[in-house]
Structures are given as structure tokens and as C-alpha cells.
C-alpha positions as a printed Julia matrix, in Angstrom:
197×3 Matrix{Float64}:
  96.12  59.22  83.71
  95.88  61.74  86.53
  93.53  60.64  89.28
  90.23  62.54  89.22
  90.99  64.24  85.88
  87.96  64.78  83.64
  88.04  62.53  80.59
  86.32  61.79  77.31
  85.18  58.18  76.84
  84.14  56.88  73.46
  81.91  53.8   73.75
  82.24  51.65  70.66
  79.08  50.49  68.95
  80.24  46.88  69.21
  79.73  47.13  72.99
  75.97  47.64  72.7
  75.22  44.49  74.73
  77.48  45.75  77.56
  76.16  49.3   77.6
  74.29  49.11  80.89
  77.3   47.88  82.89
  79.58  50.39  81.17
  77.27  53.32  81.85
  76.78  52.19  85.47
  80.57  52.03  85.95
  81.03  55.54  84.52
  78.11  56.88  86.55
  79.56  55.43  89.76
  83.01  56.9   89.09
  84.1   60.12  90.78
  85.38  61.46  87.44
  83.56  63.9   85.21
  83.14  62.18  81.86
  81.94  63.29  78.46
  80.75  60.17  76.63
  81.05  60.04  72.85
  78.82  57.31  71.38
  80.01  55.18  68.5
  77.84  54.53  65.47
  77.45  50.76  65.77
  74.53  49.09  64.08
  73.03  52.49  63.35
  76.04  53.52  61.24
  76.19  50.06  59.63
  72.86  50.87  58.01
  74.46  53.92  56.39
  77.39  51.83  55.12
  74.94  49.61  53.26
  73.59  52.57  51.25
  75.19  54.06  48.17
  75.21  57.73  49.19
  77.64  60.61  48.73
  80.5   61.17  51.16
  78.81  64.22  52.64
  75.5   62.45  53.12
  77.23  59.41  54.64
  79.26  61.64  56.97
  76.25  63.35  58.49
  74.03  60.26  58.42
  76.7   58.43  60.43
  76.95  61.28  62.9
  73.15  61.11  63.25
  73.67  57.38  63.96
  75.97  58.38  66.84
  73.1   60.45  68.25
  70.84  57.38  68.09
  73.34  55.28  70.02
  73.73  58.14  72.47
  70.01  58.17  73.14
  70.14  54.41  73.73
  73.05  54.81  76.18
  71.11  57.51  78.02
  68.41  55.0   79.02
  70.91  53.64  81.56
  70.92  56.82  83.58
  73.32  59.47  82.19
  71.79  62.58  80.61
  72.46  63.79  77.06
  73.76  67.12  75.86
  74.33  68.75  72.48
  77.08  71.04  73.78
  80.63  69.68  74.21
  81.78  70.32  77.76
  82.99  68.31  80.74
  81.4   70.24  83.61
  79.5   67.08  84.6
  79.08  63.52  83.37
  76.89  63.43  80.26
  76.53  61.87  76.81
  77.25  64.1   73.83
  74.87  63.94  70.88
  77.31  65.39  68.34
  75.09  65.97  65.29
  73.99  69.56  66.01
  77.48  70.71  66.99
  79.23  69.05  64.03
  76.62  70.34  61.58
  77.35  73.89  62.79
  81.15  73.63  62.98
  81.83  70.98  60.27
  85.51  70.59  61.33
  86.37  67.25  59.72
  86.61  65.89  56.17
  83.57  64.05  54.81
  85.02  60.58  54.33
  84.73  57.03  55.63
  88.33  57.59  56.83
  86.63  59.58  59.6
  84.44  57.63  62.03
  83.5   58.05  65.68
  87.14  57.2   66.58
  88.51  60.4   65.04
  85.41  62.34  66.07
  86.14  61.44  69.7
  89.76  62.54  69.18
  88.46  65.85  67.79
  86.49  66.44  71.0
  89.49  65.44  73.15
  91.51  68.08  71.33
  88.71  70.65  71.53
  88.34  70.19  75.28
  92.05  69.51  76.05
  91.08  66.24  77.68
  92.53  62.72  77.77
  90.64  60.2   75.67
  89.61  56.67  76.58
  88.26  54.5   73.75
  86.31  51.39  74.65
  86.46  48.64  72.02
  85.87  44.86  71.88
  89.57  43.99  71.84
  92.37  44.05  74.44
  94.91  45.82  72.21
  94.99  47.58  68.88
  96.59  45.19  66.38
  99.04  45.7   63.54
  98.4   42.64  61.45
  98.09  39.92  64.08
 100.41  41.63  66.56
  99.02  43.47  69.61
 100.45  46.96  70.11
 100.82  48.45  73.61
 101.46  51.91  72.15
 100.24  53.73  69.04
 103.03  55.24  66.95
 103.06  57.62  64.02
 102.7   55.74  60.73
 101.24  52.62  62.33
  98.68  50.82  60.13
  95.74  49.04  61.77
  92.21  48.08  60.78
  91.04  48.43  64.4
  90.82  52.24  64.13
  89.69  54.48  61.32
  92.55  55.57  59.0
  92.46  59.2   60.17
  92.76  58.47  63.91
  96.51  57.91  64.37
  97.54  60.87  62.15
  95.03  63.05  64.03
  96.22  62.2   67.56
  99.86  62.54  66.49
  99.2   65.93  64.89
  97.4   67.33  67.96
  99.3   65.53  70.76
  96.23  63.8   72.18
  96.82  61.35  75.02
  94.79  58.39  76.21
  94.23  54.68  76.14
  92.19  52.09  74.26
  90.88  49.2   76.37
  88.41  46.32  76.2
  85.16  47.92  77.26
  83.45  44.67  78.17
  85.98  44.2   80.99
  84.06  46.28  83.5
  86.59  45.76  86.29
  89.36  47.06  84.0
  87.35  50.16  83.16
  86.61  50.82  86.84
  90.3   50.52  87.7
  91.29  52.91  84.88
  88.75  55.46  86.06
  90.24  55.15  89.57
  93.64  56.09  88.16
  95.21  52.61  88.04
  97.28  51.29  85.14
  95.46  48.65  83.13
  96.19  46.59  80.0
  95.45  48.29  76.7
  96.97  50.38  73.94
  98.16  53.82  75.05
  98.95  56.95  73.1
 100.38  60.34  74.0
 101.95  61.24  77.32
  99.45  61.04  80.19
  99.07  57.25  80.53
């Protein structure tokens, strides 16, 4: 990833207990970052309800807003407008309600939503998860490839990034030193995709 290049970072909901260190690391970086919050425990509540695909889609996006507000308590401001002119946390509900660019399905989660914003803003994408590598079965993958099947990402993610040529990397977000090194432009362990890593 080019040193100093603005990036999108999706913070997975499973990293809720590490949020303060993650936000501090991003805040201390010299990069401009647009943070996309996951849904986490807030979206899990939606999954437990028997609602239509459209209701579940927008309820889950509203859950991303809730997680975004929680992340903001560690010192990075929120925005409802997708841009990378400074480091901020996107609350996507208002924008996605207006534009409605994605299918209403559980195949689409915050993974593919973050890829949508990476495509919209022509930016590399970093996804922070609770694993070192995306897995196919029990096998860690250093690179995502077209047609790969994994339960570590939503089903729409790999087809989406392959269709739009999105580049980036997926790393263990709880490894704060690894995140700091990646933001400094160093190569770190993780699963890459596209051409800029």
C-alpha cells in the first residue's frame, strides 16, 4: 500500500473490546482514514428477529451507525457523508437509505458495504477482523481469488471486489502493532486482494 495514501478501514464488530486501542492507532497515524463500522452485537440483534430482507438490511445498517457512535467515543468524529478529506467515522445509514446501491440480503454485510465505499471513493480497503488470515475450510489464504469460498467474509464480498478491482488487505485488528506498521506502509501478515498490497 502506498505510504501516506488515504484508506478506508472497516473495523469488525468482533473487535469491540479492542476499539480504543484501534482508534488511537488510527488517530495517531499520518494517514487520512474513513472508518466503516461493522455491525457486531448490534447487528446480531437483527439476526435474531424474523423480519423481511429489506427491513433486516436497513436495520443492520442502522446497527453499523450504533457501533460507529461507540467508536467515536475514543476520539474520532463521525460523518454521514462518504469522503476521505480527513480521518472520520462514517455513519452509513443516511447515505445508503438515499442511494440504496446494494441488494437487500444477508449475503451483504458490512464487509461488502465497506468494499462499496472503497469503490465509490477509489480507495484501498483495510478490513480488521479477529483472525490472522481468511480461511478456506481450515486453510489460511494469503490472497483472495475469484471463486474462493469462505465463511470469514459475507458471500457477496469476493465477487464484489473482483468485479470492481478493489485492492486491500484483511488483518487481525487486535494486533495493534501490526495495524500501526500497515498504516506506516510496511508489509504485514494478512490476506491481500487486488494490486496495491
